[in-house]
C-alpha positions in Angstrom: 32.2 207.5 -101.9 31.3 205.0 -99.3 30.9 206.5 -95.9 31.4 204.5 -92.7 30.1 206.2 -89.6 31.1 204.5 -86.4 29.0 205.7 -83.5 30.3 205.0 -80.0 28.4 205.7 -76.8 30.7 206.7 -74.0 28.8 204.5 -71.7 28.7 201.8 -74.4 25.4 200.1 -73.5 26.3 196.6 -74.5 24.2 194.7 -71.9 21.7 196.1 -69.4 21.5 193.0 -67.2 18.2 192.7 -65.3 18.1 193.8 -61.7 17.8 191.1 -59.1 14.7 190.9 -56.9 14.5 192.9 -53.7 15.7 191.1 -50.7 14.4 191.0 -47.2 16.1 193.3 -44.7 17.0 191.5 -41.6 19.4 193.6 -39.6 22.3 191.8 -37.9 21.7 188.7 -40.1 25.1 187.9 -41.7 23.7 185.0 -43.8 20.9 187.3 -45.2 23.4 189.9 -46.1 25.7 187.4 -47.9 22.8 185.9 -49.8 21.5 189.3 -50.9 24.9 190.6 -52.0 25.6 187.2 -53.7 22.5 187.6 -55.8 23.7 191.0 -57.0 27.2 189.6 -57.8 25.5 186.8 -59.8 23.8 189.4 -62.0 27.2 190.9 -62.8 29.3 187.7 -62.9 26.9 185.9 -65.3 27.5 188.1 -68.3 31.2 188.3 -67.6 31.5 184.5 -67.6 29.4 184.3 -70.7 31.9 186.6 -72.4 34.8 184.6 -71.0 36.2 187.7 -69.3 39.5 187.5 -67.3 41.1 189.7 -64.8 38.4 191.6 -62.9 38.8 194.1 -60.1 36.3 195.8 -57.8 36.7 199.5 -57.1 35.5 201.1 -53.8 31.9 202.1 -53.8 31.4 205.8 -53.1 28.4 207.2 -51.2 25.6 209.1 -53.1 27.7 212.2 -53.0 30.7 210.5 -54.5 32.7 210.5 -51.2 34.6 207.7 -49.6 32.8 205.8 -46.9 33.6 202.7 -44.7 30.5 201.0 -45.8 31.4 201.5 -49.5 34.9 200.0 -48.9 33.3 197.0 -47.0 30.8 196.3 -49.8 33.6 196.4 -52.4 35.7 194.0 -50.3 32.7 191.6 -50.0 31.9 191.7 -53.7 35.5 190.9 -54.4 35.5 188.0 -51.9 32.3 186.5 -53.5 33.8 186.7 -56.9 37.0 185.0 -55.7 35.0 182.3 -53.9 32.3 181.6 -56.5 33.6 182.6 -59.8 37.3 181.5 -60.1 37.3 181.7 -63.9 37.1 185.4 -63.7 40.5 185.7 -62.0 39.5 188.5 -59.7 42.4 190.7 -58.7 43.0 191.5 -55.0 42.0 195.2 -54.6 43.7 195.8 -51.3 45.7 198.6 -52.8 45.6 202.2 -51.7 42.7 203.8 -53.6 41.0 207.2 -53.2 37.5 207.7 -54.4 37.8 208.4 -58.0 35.7 210.2 -60.6 33.3 211.6 -58.0 32.4 214.5 -60.3 31.4 212.0 -63.0 32.9 211.5 -66.5 35.0 214.4 -67.6 36.7 213.4 -70.9 33.9 211.8 -72.8 34.7 208.3 -71.4 33.1 206.8 -68.4 35.1 206.8 -65.2 38.5 207.6 -66.8 40.4 207.7 -63.5 38.9 204.5 -62.1 39.5 202.6 -65.3 43.1 203.9 -65.4 43.6 202.7 -61.8 42.2 199.2 -62.6 44.1 198.9 -65.8 47.4 199.7 -64.1 46.7 196.8 -61.7 46.3 194.4 -64.7 42.5 194.3 -64.8 40.5 194.0 -68.1 37.2 194.7 -66.4 36.5 197.0 -63.4 33.3 196.7 -61.3 32.2 200.2 -60.1 29.0 201.3 -58.3 27.6 203.1 -55.3 25.3 202.7 -52.3 22.7 204.6 -50.4 20.3 204.2 -47.5 17.1 202.4 -48.3 14.0 201.6 -46.2 14.8 197.9 -46.4 18.6 198.3 -45.7 21.1 199.5 -48.2 20.6 199.9 -52.0 23.7 198.8 -53.9 24.4 199.6 -57.6 27.0 197.6 -59.5 28.3 198.1 -63.1 31.0 196.1 -64.9 32.9 197.8 -67.6 36.0 197.4 -69.7 39.0 199.2 -68.4 40.1 200.3 -71.9 37.0 201.5 -73.7 34.5 202.0 -70.8 32.1 199.5 -72.5 29.5 198.3 -70.1 29.1 194.6 -69.8 26.4 194.4 -67.1 24.7 196.4 -64.4 22.3 195.7 -61.5 20.7 197.2 -58.5 19.2 195.6 -55.4 18.9 195.9 -51.6 21.0 194.2 -49.0 20.2 194.1 -45.2 22.4 195.9 -42.7 24.5 193.2 -41.0 26.1 193.4 -37.6 29.5 194.0 -39.2 28.1 197.1 -41.0 26.4 198.3 -37.9 29.7 198.0 -36.0 31.5 200.3 -38.4 28.9 203.0 -38.6 30.2 206.3 -37.1 27.6 208.2 -39.0 24.3 207.5 -40.8 24.4 205.8 -44.2 23.8 208.7 -46.7 20.5 208.8 -48.4 20.3 209.1 -52.2 20.4 212.6 -53.7 17.4 213.9 -55.6 19.2 216.2 -58.1 20.0 215.0 -61.7 22.9 212.7 -61.4 25.4 211.4 -64.0 24.5 207.9 -65.3 26.2 205.1 -63.5 27.2 207.0 -60.4 25.5 208.1 -57.1 22.9 205.4 -57.1 21.7 205.8 -60.7 21.8 203.1 -63.4 22.9 203.7 -67.0 20.3 204.5 -69.7 20.3 202.2 -72.7 20.1 203.5 -76.3 17.4 201.5 -78.2 17.3 203.6 -81.4 20.6 205.2 -82.4 20.8 206.0 -86.1 24.2 207.5 -87.2 24.7 211.1 -88.2 25.4 212.3 -91.7 28.5 213.9 -93.1 28.3 217.5 -94.2 29.2 218.5 -97.8 32.3 220.3 -96.6 33.6 217.4 -94.6 32.9 215.0 -97.5 35.0 217.2 -99.8 37.8 217.5 -97.3 37.6 213.8 -96.4 37.4 215.0 -92.8 37.0 212.8 -89.8 37.1 213.1 -86.0 35.2 212.4 -82.8 32.6 214.7 -81.3 31.9 214.4 -77.5 28.6 215.6 -76.3 27.0 216.0 -72.9 23.4 215.0 -72.9 20.5 214.9 -70.4 18.4 211.7 -71.0 14.9 212.4 -69.7 12.5 210.1 -68.0 10.8 209.7 -71.3 14.0 208.4 -72.9 14.7 211.5 -75.0 17.9 213.5 -75.4 17.7 217.1 -74.1 20.1 219.9 -73.1 22.7 218.8 -75.6 26.1 220.6 -75.4 29.4 220.0 -77.0 32.3 219.0 -74.8 34.7 218.4 -77.6 34.1 219.5 -81.2 35.8 218.9 -84.5 34.3 221.6 -86.7 33.3 221.3 -90.4 29.7 221.1 -89.4 30.1 217.7 -87.8 29.3 219.0 -84.3 25.9 220.2 -85.5 25.4 216.9 -87.4 26.1 214.9 -84.2 23.7 217.0 -82.2 20.9 216.6 -84.8 21.4 212.8 -84.8 21.3 212.5 -81.0 18.1 214.5 -80.8 16.4 211.7 -82.6 17.8 208.9 -80.5 15.6 207.0 -78.1 16.7 205.5 -74.8 15.5 203.3 -72.1 15.9 205.8 -69.2 18.0 205.2 -66.1 16.4 204.0 -62.9 16.9 205.8 -59.6 17.0 204.6 -56.0 13.2 204.3 -55.8 13.1 202.0 -58.9 11.5 204.7 -61.1 12.9 206.3 -64.2 15.1 209.4 -63.6 16.7 212.0 -65.8 20.5 211.5 -66.0 23.5 213.3 -67.6 25.6 211.2 -69.9 28.6 211.8 -72.2 28.2 210.5 -75.7 30.9 210.1 -78.3 30.2 210.1 -82.0 33.1 209.2 -84.3 33.1 210.1 -88.0 35.4 208.0 -90.2 35.7 207.8 -94.0 37.0 205.0 -96.1 
């Protein structure tokens, strides 16, 4: 009997768009800030235009601890304004709606950013731009990721530095938070998303074949700095030996590891979905 195994990464690594070059930090220089942020937006908007994406919205950027911060809201507003000004075909949605910081504990249901995607989809968006920010020696490091509101599939991601403008200085009632050093979840708190570069599918067990059994296994996995899967645990199992089959498959996967605030590879925690289907 022919077996079709559909493997879906919860952070669907469709495109890992290259990061833009580091930008000069010139405090109080509005033009330098706009130019640097514009380069980051270009890295995100390019793949979206190529895919002919419509209806994009930008979520507030939390600080490295996942908390709301005036700088994060300001950055999100400026990203949205640049998209509206320079990329009209994307039909960016005005995000001036009440929004709390969402998903600050990371993915919880096997999908990436379920609350933020739900918020964006409710406002009519097909794609949501998420991210975070943190203090950097040259100003502020900003991370941006564009993903589908429905599936959580990643279109593009980028990271770069922007200078601290006078407007940002004026709103600072407290220091800009520095990045955290603990293992973070991929795509949040200043960490990019690892990319799977070798992902062979798992095998059905004899029992599941006999019963024509199917279902989706959700795993939580640490992707090491060497790009290997470690500390694999089951978030949602389906039984019939398929949980173990999913684990064995992921153990052999190879990843391009995520990059942290210092530009070096970092270990990250990611949810991974593996769906077993039979025809």
